[in-house]
DSSP file (Angstrom, degrees, kcal/mol; ACC not computed):
  #  RESIDUE AA STRUCTURE BP1 BP2  ACC     N-H-->O    O-->H-N    N-H-->O    O-->H-N    TCO  KAPPA ALPHA  PHI   PSI    X-CA   Y-CA   Z-CA
    1    1 A M              0   0    0      0, 0.0     2,-0.1     0, 0.0     0, 0.0   0.000 360.0 360.0 360.0 132.3    0.0    0.0   -0.1
    2    2 A L        -     0   0    0      1,-0.1     2,-0.3     0, 0.0     0, 0.0  -0.439 360.0-119.7 -80.4 146.0    1.4    3.4   -1.0
    3    3 A A        -     0   0    0     -2,-0.1     2,-0.2     1,-0.1    -1,-0.1  -0.608  30.9-111.4 -77.6 140.3    1.5    6.2    1.5
    4    4 A S        -     0   0    0     -2,-0.3     2,-0.4     2,-0.0    -1,-0.1  -0.538  37.3-168.8 -73.9 142.9   -0.5    9.3    0.7
    5    5 A M        -     0   0    0     -2,-0.2     2,-0.5     2,-0.0    -1,-0.0  -0.983  13.1-156.6-137.7 143.1    1.6   12.4   -0.1
    6    6 A H        -     0   0    0     -2,-0.4     2,-0.4     2,-0.0    -2,-0.0  -0.984   9.8-162.4-122.1 129.7    0.7   16.0   -0.5
    7    7 A F        -     0   0    0     -2,-0.5     2,-0.4     2,-0.0    -2,-0.0  -0.908   2.3-167.3-109.8 139.4    2.9   18.4   -2.5
    8    8 A A        -     0   0    0     -2,-0.4     2,-0.5     2,-0.0    -2,-0.0  -0.997  15.6-138.9-123.3 126.7    2.7   22.2   -2.2
    9    9 A R        -     0   0    0     -2,-0.4     2,-0.6     2,-0.0    -2,-0.0  -0.713  11.0-158.0 -89.7 128.0    4.5   24.3   -4.7
   10   10 A E        -     0   0    0     -2,-0.5     2,-1.6     3,-0.0     3,-0.1  -0.915  14.1-139.8-103.0 125.5    6.3   27.4   -3.5
   11   11 A D    >   -     0   0    0     -2,-0.6     3,-1.8     1,-0.2     6,-0.1  -0.648  21.4-178.0 -81.8  91.3    6.9   30.1   -6.0
   12   12 A S  T 3  S+     0   0    0     -2,-1.6    -1,-0.2     1,-0.3     5,-0.1   0.613  71.2  74.1 -72.9  -9.5   10.3   31.0   -5.0
   13   13 A S  T 3   +     0   0    0     -3,-0.1     2,-0.7     3,-0.0    -1,-0.3   0.557  69.5 103.6 -74.2  -7.3   10.4   33.7   -7.7
   14   14 A S    X   -     0   0    0     -3,-1.8     3,-0.9     1,-0.2    15,-0.1  -0.679  53.8-167.4 -83.9 118.8    8.1   35.9   -5.7
   15   15 A E  T 3  S+     0   0    0     -2,-0.7    -1,-0.2     1,-0.2    15,-0.1   0.655  85.0  58.1 -74.7 -17.5   10.2   38.6   -4.2
   16   16 A Q  T 3  S+     0   0    0     25,-0.2     2,-0.3    13,-0.1    -1,-0.2   0.316  73.7 123.2-101.3   7.5    7.3   39.6   -1.9
   17   17 A L    <   -     0   0    0     -3,-0.9    12,-3.1    -6,-0.1     2,-0.8  -0.553  64.6-128.8 -69.8 127.5    6.9   36.2   -0.2
   18   18 A I  E     +A   28   0A   0     -2,-0.3    10,-0.2    10,-0.2     3,-0.1  -0.693  29.9 178.3 -79.1 116.3    7.2   36.4    3.6
   19   19 A R  E     +     0   0A   0      8,-3.0     2,-0.3    -2,-0.8    -1,-0.2   0.684  59.9   0.5 -96.0 -20.2    9.7   33.7    4.3
   20   20 A A  E     -A   27   0A   0      7,-1.1     7,-3.2     2,-0.0     2,-0.3  -0.967  52.9-169.5-167.6 150.4    9.9   34.2    8.2
   21   21 A Y  E     +A   26   0A   0     -2,-0.3     2,-0.3     5,-0.2     5,-0.2  -0.983  13.9 156.3-144.9 137.6    8.6   36.1   11.1
   22   22 A E  E >   -A   25   0A   0      3,-2.8     3,-3.0    -2,-0.3    -2,-0.0  -0.932  61.3 -62.0-143.9 169.7    9.7   36.4   14.7
   23   23 A H  T 3  S+     0   0    0     -2,-0.3   104,-0.1     1,-0.3   103,-0.1  -0.279 125.9   4.1 -56.8 124.7    9.1   39.1   17.2
   24   24 A G  T 3  S+     0   0    0    102,-1.0     2,-0.3   101,-0.1    -1,-0.3   0.426 122.5  74.9  82.2   2.1   11.0   42.2   15.8
   25   25 A L  E <   +A   22   0A   0     -3,-3.0    -3,-2.8   101,-0.1     2,-0.3  -0.995  46.8 176.1-150.4 134.6   12.0   40.6   12.5
   26   26 A V  E     -AB  21  33A   0      7,-2.2     7,-2.7    -2,-0.3     2,-0.6  -0.996  18.3-148.1-138.1 140.3   10.3   39.7    9.3
   27   27 A I  E     -AB  20  32A   0     -7,-3.2    -8,-3.0    -2,-0.3    -7,-1.1  -0.939  14.3-176.4-108.8 117.1   12.1   38.2    6.1
   28   28 A V  E >   -AB  18  31A   0      3,-2.2     3,-2.2    -2,-0.6     2,-0.3  -0.959  67.3 -38.3-111.6 120.4   10.5   39.1    2.8
   29   29 A G  T 3  S-     0   0    0    -12,-3.1   -10,-0.1    -2,-0.6   -13,-0.1  -0.566 124.4 -32.2  70.9-130.7   12.2   37.5   -0.1
   30   30 A E  T 3  S+     0   0    0     -2,-0.3     2,-0.3   -15,-0.1    -1,-0.3   0.302 118.7  95.0-106.4   7.8   15.8   37.5    0.8
   31   31 A Q  E <   -B   28   0A   0     -3,-2.2    -3,-2.2     2,-0.0     2,-0.4  -0.773  63.1-141.0-104.2 143.8   15.8   40.8    2.8
   32   32 A Q  E     -B   27   0A   0     -2,-0.3     2,-0.4    -5,-0.2    -5,-0.2  -0.821  14.6-163.9 -99.8 141.7   15.4   41.1    6.6
   33   33 A Y  E     +B   26   0A   0     -7,-2.7    -7,-2.2    -2,-0.4     4,-0.1  -0.990  19.0 178.7-129.9 133.2   13.4   44.0    8.1
   34   34 A R        +     0   0    0     -2,-0.4     2,-0.3    -9,-0.2    -1,-0.1   0.197  66.9  69.6-117.0  12.3   13.5   45.0   11.7
   35   35 A A  S    S-     0   0    0     -9,-0.1    89,-0.1     1,-0.1    14,-0.1  -0.936  96.4 -83.1-129.5 154.7   10.9   47.9   11.3
   36   36 A S        +     0   0    0     -2,-0.3    12,-3.0    12,-0.3     2,-0.3  -0.166  58.8 173.6 -50.6 143.0    7.2   48.1   10.6
   37   37 A L  E     -C  124   0B   0     87,-1.8    87,-3.4    10,-0.2     2,-0.5  -0.960  33.5-129.2-151.7 163.7    6.5   47.7    6.9
   38   38 A I  E     -CD 123  45B   0      7,-2.3     7,-3.2    -2,-0.3     2,-0.4  -0.992  28.3-173.0-120.0 123.6    3.7   47.4    4.3
   39   39 A V  E     +CD 122  44B   0     83,-2.3    83,-2.9    -2,-0.5     5,-0.2  -0.950  10.7 163.0-124.2 139.1    4.1   44.6    1.7
   40   40 A S  E >   - D   0  43B   0      3,-2.9     3,-0.6    -2,-0.4    81,-0.2  -0.891  55.4 -89.8-140.3 171.6    2.0   43.8   -1.3
   41   41 A P  T 3  S+     0   0    0      0, 0.0   -25,-0.2     0, 0.0   -26,-0.2   0.820 126.7  28.1 -52.9 -35.7    2.6   41.6   -4.4
   42   42 A G  T 3  S+     0   0    0      1,-0.1     2,-0.3   -26,-0.1    -3,-0.0   0.553 123.1  34.5-106.1  -6.2    4.1   44.6   -6.3
   43   43 A Q  E <   -D   40   0B   0     -3,-0.6    -3,-2.9   -27,-0.1     2,-0.4  -0.993  46.8-158.9-152.9 151.7    5.6   46.7   -3.5
   44   44 A L  E     -D   39   0B   0     -2,-0.3     2,-0.6    -5,-0.2    -5,-0.2  -0.985  13.1-164.2-135.0 125.3    7.2   47.0   -0.3
   45   45 A L  E     -D   38   0B   0     -7,-3.2    -7,-2.3    -2,-0.4     3,-0.1  -0.931  19.8-154.8-112.9 111.5    7.1   50.2    1.9
   46   46 A T        +     0   0    0     -2,-0.6    -9,-0.1     1,-0.2     2,-0.1  -0.990  63.3  25.2-145.0 138.0    9.6   50.4    4.7
   47   47 A P  S    S-     0   0    0      0, 0.0     2,-0.5     0, 0.0    -1,-0.2   0.520  70.2-162.7 -86.4 151.5    9.9   51.8    7.3
   48   48 A W        -     0   0    0    -12,-3.0   -12,-0.3    76,-0.2    12,-0.0  -0.871  25.3-124.9 -97.1 132.0    6.2   52.3    8.1
   49   49 A R  S    S+     0   0    0     -2,-0.5   -13,-0.1    11,-0.1    -1,-0.1   0.857  82.9  77.3 -57.4 -52.6    6.0   55.0   10.8
   50   50 A P        -     0   0    0      0, 0.0   -14,-0.2     0, 0.0    -2,-0.1  -0.313  47.2-178.1 -66.5 141.6    4.0   53.2   13.6
   51   51 A R  S    S+     0   0    0      1,-0.2    76,-0.9    74,-0.1     2,-0.3   0.661  71.7  30.6-104.0 -23.9    5.8   50.7   15.8
   52   52 A H  S >  S-     0   0    0     74,-0.1     3,-1.6     1,-0.1    -1,-0.2  -0.926  81.5-113.9-138.1 155.1    2.8   49.7   18.0
   53   53 A A  G >  S+     0   0    0     23,-0.4     3,-1.9    -2,-0.3    -1,-0.1   0.872 115.5  61.0 -55.5 -41.3   -0.9   49.5   17.5
   54   54 A A  G 3  S+     0   0    0      1,-0.3    -1,-0.3    29,-0.1     0, 0.0   0.709  99.1  56.8 -58.2 -22.0   -1.4   52.3   19.9
   55   55 A E  G <  S+     0   0    0     -3,-1.6    -1,-0.3     2,-0.1    -2,-0.2   0.424  78.8 127.0 -93.7  -1.6    0.6   54.7   17.7
   56   56 A L    <   -     0   0    0     -3,-1.9     2,-0.3    -4,-0.2    -3,-0.0  -0.357  35.4-176.3 -67.8 137.6   -1.7   54.1   14.6
   57   57 A R    >   -     0   0    0      1,-0.1     3,-1.0    -2,-0.1     4,-0.4  -0.870  38.3-110.5-125.1 157.2   -3.0   57.2   13.0
   58   58 A R  G >  S+     0   0    0     -2,-0.3     3,-1.6     1,-0.2     4,-0.2   0.896 116.8  57.1 -51.4 -46.8   -5.4   57.6   10.1
   59   59 A E  G >  S+     0   0    0      1,-0.3     3,-1.4     2,-0.2    -1,-0.2   0.714  89.3  76.6 -64.9 -21.5   -2.7   59.0    7.8
   60   60 A D  G <  S+     0   0    0     -3,-1.0    -1,-0.3     1,-0.3    -2,-0.2   0.784  93.2  51.5 -56.4 -28.4   -0.7   55.8    8.4
   61   61 A F  G X> S+     0   0    0     -3,-1.6     4,-1.8    -4,-0.4     3,-0.9   0.437  79.8  96.7 -92.2  -3.6   -3.1   53.9    6.0
   62   62 A E  H <> S+     0   0    0     -3,-1.4     4,-1.9     1,-0.3    -1,-0.2   0.873  81.1  55.1 -55.2 -41.8   -2.8   56.4    3.1
   63   63 A P  H 3> S+     0   0    0      0, 0.0     4,-1.6     0, 0.0    -1,-0.3   0.779 104.0  54.2 -70.2 -19.5   -0.1   54.3    1.4
   64   64 A V  H X> S+     0   0    0     -3,-0.9     4,-1.6     2,-0.2     3,-0.6   0.967 104.8  55.3 -72.2 -50.5   -2.5   51.3    1.4
   65   65 A L  H 3< S+     0   0    0     -4,-1.8     3,-0.4     1,-0.3    -1,-0.2   0.899 107.1  49.5 -43.6 -47.5   -5.0   53.5   -0.4
   66   66 A A  H 3< S+     0   0    0     -4,-1.9    -1,-0.3     1,-0.2    -2,-0.2   0.897 108.2  53.3 -64.9 -34.8   -2.5   54.2   -3.1
   67   67 A L  H << S-     0   0    0     -4,-1.6    -1,-0.2    -3,-0.6    -2,-0.2   0.823  95.2-151.4 -70.4 -29.4   -1.7   50.4   -3.5
   68   68 A G     <  +     0   0    0     -4,-1.6    -3,-0.1    -3,-0.4    -2,-0.1   0.867  24.0 175.4  63.7  41.7   -5.4   49.7   -4.0
   69   69 A P        -     0   0    0      0, 0.0    51,-0.2     0, 0.0    -1,-0.1  -0.256  39.9-130.5 -72.3 168.1   -5.6   46.2   -2.6
   70   70 A E  S    S+     0   0    0     49,-2.5    27,-2.2     1,-0.3     2,-0.3   0.726  94.6  19.5 -87.9 -20.1   -8.9   44.3   -2.3
   71   71 A I  E     -fe  97 120B   0     48,-1.2    50,-1.5    25,-0.2     2,-0.4  -0.991  65.1-152.6-146.2 145.1   -7.9   43.4    1.4
   72   72 A L  E     -fe  98 121B   0     25,-2.9    27,-2.7    -2,-0.3     2,-0.7  -0.988   9.2-153.6-118.1 127.6   -5.5   44.8    4.0
   73   73 A L  E     -fe  99 122B   0     48,-2.4    50,-2.3    -2,-0.4     2,-0.8  -0.917  10.3-158.2 -97.6 111.4   -4.1   42.4    6.7
   74   74 A L  E     -fe 100 123B   0     25,-2.8    27,-2.4    -2,-0.7     2,-0.6  -0.835   3.1-163.9 -94.1 109.3   -3.2   44.5    9.7
   75   75 A G  E     -fe 101 124B   0     48,-3.0    50,-2.2    -2,-0.8    27,-0.2  -0.838   1.5-167.9 -90.3 117.2   -0.6   42.6   11.9
   76   76 A T    >   -     0   0    0     25,-2.0     3,-0.5    -2,-0.6   -23,-0.4   0.082  41.2-101.5-100.5  30.9   -0.6   44.3   15.2
   77   77 A G  T 3  S-     0   0    0     48,-0.5    26,-2.7     1,-0.2    27,-0.4  -0.643  76.1 -21.0  95.8-152.3    2.4   42.7   16.7
   78   78 A S  T 3  S+     0   0    0     -2,-0.3     2,-0.4    24,-0.2    -1,-0.2   0.730 129.6  44.6 -68.9 -21.3    2.6   39.9   19.2
   79   79 A R  S <  S-     0   0    0     -3,-0.5     2,-0.5    22,-0.1    24,-0.1  -0.910  90.8-107.5-125.5 151.8   -0.9   40.5   20.4
   80   80 A L        +     0   0    0     -2,-0.4     2,-0.4    22,-0.1    22,-0.1  -0.677  42.1 172.8 -75.6 120.8   -4.2   41.1   18.6
   81   81 A E        -     0   0    0     -2,-0.5    20,-0.1    20,-0.2    -2,-0.0  -0.983  23.7-142.1-132.2 120.0   -5.2   44.8   19.1
   82   82 A F        -     0   0    0     -2,-0.4     2,-0.1    18,-0.1    -2,-0.0  -0.656  17.2-140.3 -81.8 129.2   -8.1   46.3   17.3
   83   83 A P        -     0   0    0      0, 0.0   -29,-0.1     0, 0.0     5,-0.1  -0.424  36.8 -81.1 -78.1 164.4   -7.6   49.9   16.2
   84   84 A S    >>  -     0   0    0      1,-0.1     3,-2.1    -2,-0.1     4,-0.6  -0.402  37.2-126.9 -56.9 134.8  -10.4   52.4   16.4
   85   85 A P  H >> S+     0   0    0      0, 0.0     4,-0.8     0, 0.0     3,-0.8   0.822 108.0  70.2 -54.3 -28.6  -12.8   52.0   13.4
   86   86 A S  H 34 S+     0   0    0      1,-0.2     4,-0.2     2,-0.2     3,-0.1   0.737  92.1  58.8 -65.6 -18.2  -12.2   55.7   12.7
   87   87 A L  H <4 S+     0   0    0     -3,-2.1    -1,-0.2     1,-0.2     3,-0.2   0.815 114.3  32.7 -77.9 -32.8   -8.7   54.9   11.6
   88   88 A T  H <X S+     0   0    0     -3,-0.8     4,-2.1    -4,-0.6     3,-0.4   0.380  84.7 103.7-106.0   7.4   -9.7   52.5    8.8
   89   89 A V  H  X S+     0   0    0     -4,-0.8     4,-2.3     1,-0.2     5,-0.2   0.845  79.1  56.2 -63.5 -29.7  -12.9   54.1    7.7
   90   90 A A  H  > S+     0   0    0     -4,-0.2     4,-1.4    -3,-0.2    -1,-0.2   0.911 107.0  51.7 -66.0 -39.5  -11.2   55.6    4.5
   91   91 A L  H  4>S+     0   0    0     -3,-0.4     5,-2.6     1,-0.2     3,-0.5   0.954 111.7  46.2 -57.9 -51.9  -10.1   52.0    3.6
   92   92 A L  H ><5S+     0   0    0     -4,-2.1     3,-1.5     1,-0.3    -1,-0.2   0.865 109.0  53.7 -59.9 -38.3  -13.6   50.7    3.9
   93   93 A Q  H 3<5S+     0   0    0     -4,-2.3    -1,-0.3     1,-0.3    -2,-0.2   0.799 106.8  54.0 -62.9 -31.2  -15.0   53.6    2.0
   94   94 A A  T 3<5S-     0   0    0     -4,-1.4    -1,-0.3    -3,-0.5    -2,-0.2   0.265 123.6-105.2 -88.6   7.8  -12.6   52.8   -0.8
   95   95 A G  T < 5S+     0   0    0     -3,-1.5     2,-0.6     1,-0.2    -3,-0.2   0.659  75.8 138.7  77.4  18.2  -13.8   49.2   -0.9
   96   96 A I      < -     0   0    0     -5,-2.6    -1,-0.2    -6,-0.2   -25,-0.2  -0.858  47.2-139.4 -99.4 121.0  -10.8   47.7    0.8
   97   97 A G  E     -f   71   0B   0    -27,-2.2   -25,-2.9    -2,-0.6     2,-0.4  -0.530  14.1-149.1 -80.4 148.4  -11.6   45.1    3.4
   98   98 A V  E     -f   72   0B   0    -27,-0.2     2,-0.5    -2,-0.2   -25,-0.2  -0.975  13.5-175.2-120.8 126.7   -9.6   45.2    6.7
   99   99 A E  E     -f   73   0B   0    -27,-2.7   -25,-2.8    -2,-0.4     2,-0.5  -0.991  11.1-156.3-121.6 122.5   -8.7   42.1    8.7
  100  100 A V  E     +f   74   0B   0     -2,-0.5     2,-0.3   -27,-0.2   -25,-0.2  -0.855  29.3 138.4-102.8 128.6   -6.9   42.7   12.0
  101  101 A M  E     -f   75   0B   0    -27,-2.4   -25,-2.0    -2,-0.5   -24,-0.2  -0.952  57.6 -71.8-155.2 168.7   -4.8   39.8   13.5
  102  102 A D     >  -     0   0    0     -2,-0.3     4,-2.3   -27,-0.2     3,-0.2  -0.267  54.8-105.2 -62.3 161.3   -1.5   39.4   15.3
  103  103 A T  H  > S+     0   0    0    -26,-2.7     4,-2.3     1,-0.2     5,-0.2   0.866 117.0  54.4 -65.3 -38.2    1.5   39.8   13.0
  104  104 A A  H  > S+     0   0    0    -27,-0.4     4,-2.0     2,-0.2    -1,-0.2   0.910 110.9  46.0 -58.8 -40.4    2.4   36.1   12.7
  105  105 A A  H  > S+     0   0    0     -3,-0.2     4,-2.7     1,-0.2     5,-0.2   0.900 110.2  54.3 -69.3 -40.3   -1.1   35.3   11.6
  106  106 A A  H  X S+     0   0    0     -4,-2.3     4,-2.8     2,-0.2    -2,-0.2   0.898 108.4  50.6 -56.5 -43.0   -1.0   38.2    9.1
  107  107 A C  H  X S+     0   0    0     -4,-2.3     4,-2.0     1,-0.2   -89,-0.2   0.941 112.6  44.4 -63.0 -47.5    2.2   36.9    7.6
  108  108 A R  H  X S+     0   0    0     -4,-2.0     4,-1.4     2,-0.2    -2,-0.2   0.892 115.7  47.7 -59.9 -42.4    0.7   33.4    7.2
  109  109 A T  H  X S+     0   0    0     -4,-2.7     4,-2.6     2,-0.2     5,-0.3   0.926 109.2  54.1 -68.7 -48.4   -2.5   34.8    5.8
  110  110 A Y  H  X S+     0   0    0     -4,-2.8     4,-2.9    -5,-0.2    -2,-0.2   0.929 106.7  51.3 -55.7 -45.8   -0.7   37.1    3.4
  111  111 A N  H  X S+     0   0    0     -4,-2.0     4,-2.1     2,-0.2    -1,-0.2   0.833 109.9  50.1 -62.3 -35.9    1.3   34.3    1.9
  112  112 A I  H  X S+     0   0    0     -4,-1.4     4,-1.2    -3,-0.2    -1,-0.2   0.948 113.7  44.2 -62.7 -52.2   -1.9   32.2    1.3
  113  113 A L  H  <>S+     0   0    0     -4,-2.6     5,-2.3     1,-0.2    -2,-0.2   0.842 111.2  54.6 -64.7 -36.7   -3.6   35.1   -0.4
  114  114 A L  H ><5S+     0   0    0     -4,-2.9     3,-2.0    -5,-0.3    -1,-0.2   0.938 106.2  52.1 -58.6 -49.9   -0.4   35.9   -2.4
  115  115 A A  H 3<5S+     0   0    0     -4,-2.1    -1,-0.2     1,-0.3    -2,-0.2   0.782 106.6  53.8 -61.0 -28.4   -0.3   32.3   -3.7
  116  116 A E  T 3<5S-     0   0    0     -4,-1.2    -1,-0.3    -3,-0.1    -2,-0.2   0.358 115.6-118.8 -87.4   7.7   -4.0   32.7   -4.8
  117  117 A E  T < 5 +     0   0    0     -3,-2.0    -3,-0.2     1,-0.2     2,-0.2   0.763  58.2 159.3  61.2  31.0   -2.9   35.8   -6.7
  118  118 A R      < -     0   0    0     -5,-2.3     2,-1.4    -6,-0.1    -1,-0.2  -0.498  52.8-110.3 -79.1 149.9   -5.2   38.1   -4.7
  119  119 A R        +     0   0    0     -2,-0.2   -49,-2.5   -79,-0.1   -48,-1.2  -0.688  63.5 152.8 -77.9  95.6   -4.7   41.8   -4.5
  120  120 A V  E     - e   0  71B   0     -2,-1.4     2,-0.3   -51,-0.2   -48,-0.2  -0.909  29.8-168.1-129.8 152.3   -3.6   41.8   -0.9
  121  121 A A  E     - e   0  72B   0    -50,-1.5   -48,-2.4    -2,-0.3     2,-0.4  -0.976   9.8-151.4-137.8 151.8   -1.4   44.1    1.2
  122  122 A A  E     -Ce  39  73B   0    -83,-2.9   -83,-2.3    -2,-0.3     2,-0.8  -0.972   3.3-162.3-124.2 119.8   -0.1   43.5    4.7
  123  123 A A  E     -Ce  38  74B   0    -50,-2.3   -48,-3.0    -2,-0.4     2,-0.6  -0.876  21.2-165.9-101.3 117.5    0.7   46.2    7.2
  124  124 A L  E     -Ce  37  75B   0    -87,-3.4   -87,-1.8    -2,-0.8     2,-0.5  -0.889  16.8-162.9-117.0 119.7    3.0   44.6    9.7
  125  125 A L        -     0   0    0    -50,-2.2   -48,-0.5    -2,-0.6   -22,-0.2  -0.837   5.8-168.9 -92.2 129.6    3.8   46.1   13.2
  126  126 A L              0   0    0     -2,-0.5  -102,-1.0     1,-0.1    -1,-0.1   0.367 360.0 360.0-104.0   7.6    6.9   44.3   14.4
  127  127 A D              0   0    0    -76,-0.9    -1,-0.1  -104,-0.1  -104,-0.1   0.614 360.0 360.0 -20.4 360.0    6.9   45.6   18.1
């Protein structure tokens, strides 16, 4: 009897694939980042001003508006912290869905959506 095997293809040509995350560090493609950042399939913006969820301001999401993703994954660091809805209202008005999660979950979810060729962006706080 043959054992069942599951194969998963990794598109190693994607420069925007998140390869690793740990507190204070994220590896995108072959580059290491130790500051908050915004990553999308076509762009990486770093450093991103806020370091902690409590520091988020409405204008911090303007770069996301310019990217025009269908969904934004907001990684709030090692803990899940929901920002005030007033901070993300412009994104929602522009038709951009916002999902808030801890940064590790945001990294995993970003890679899944990237593999599905979705228009996704991840704003990652590395606190």
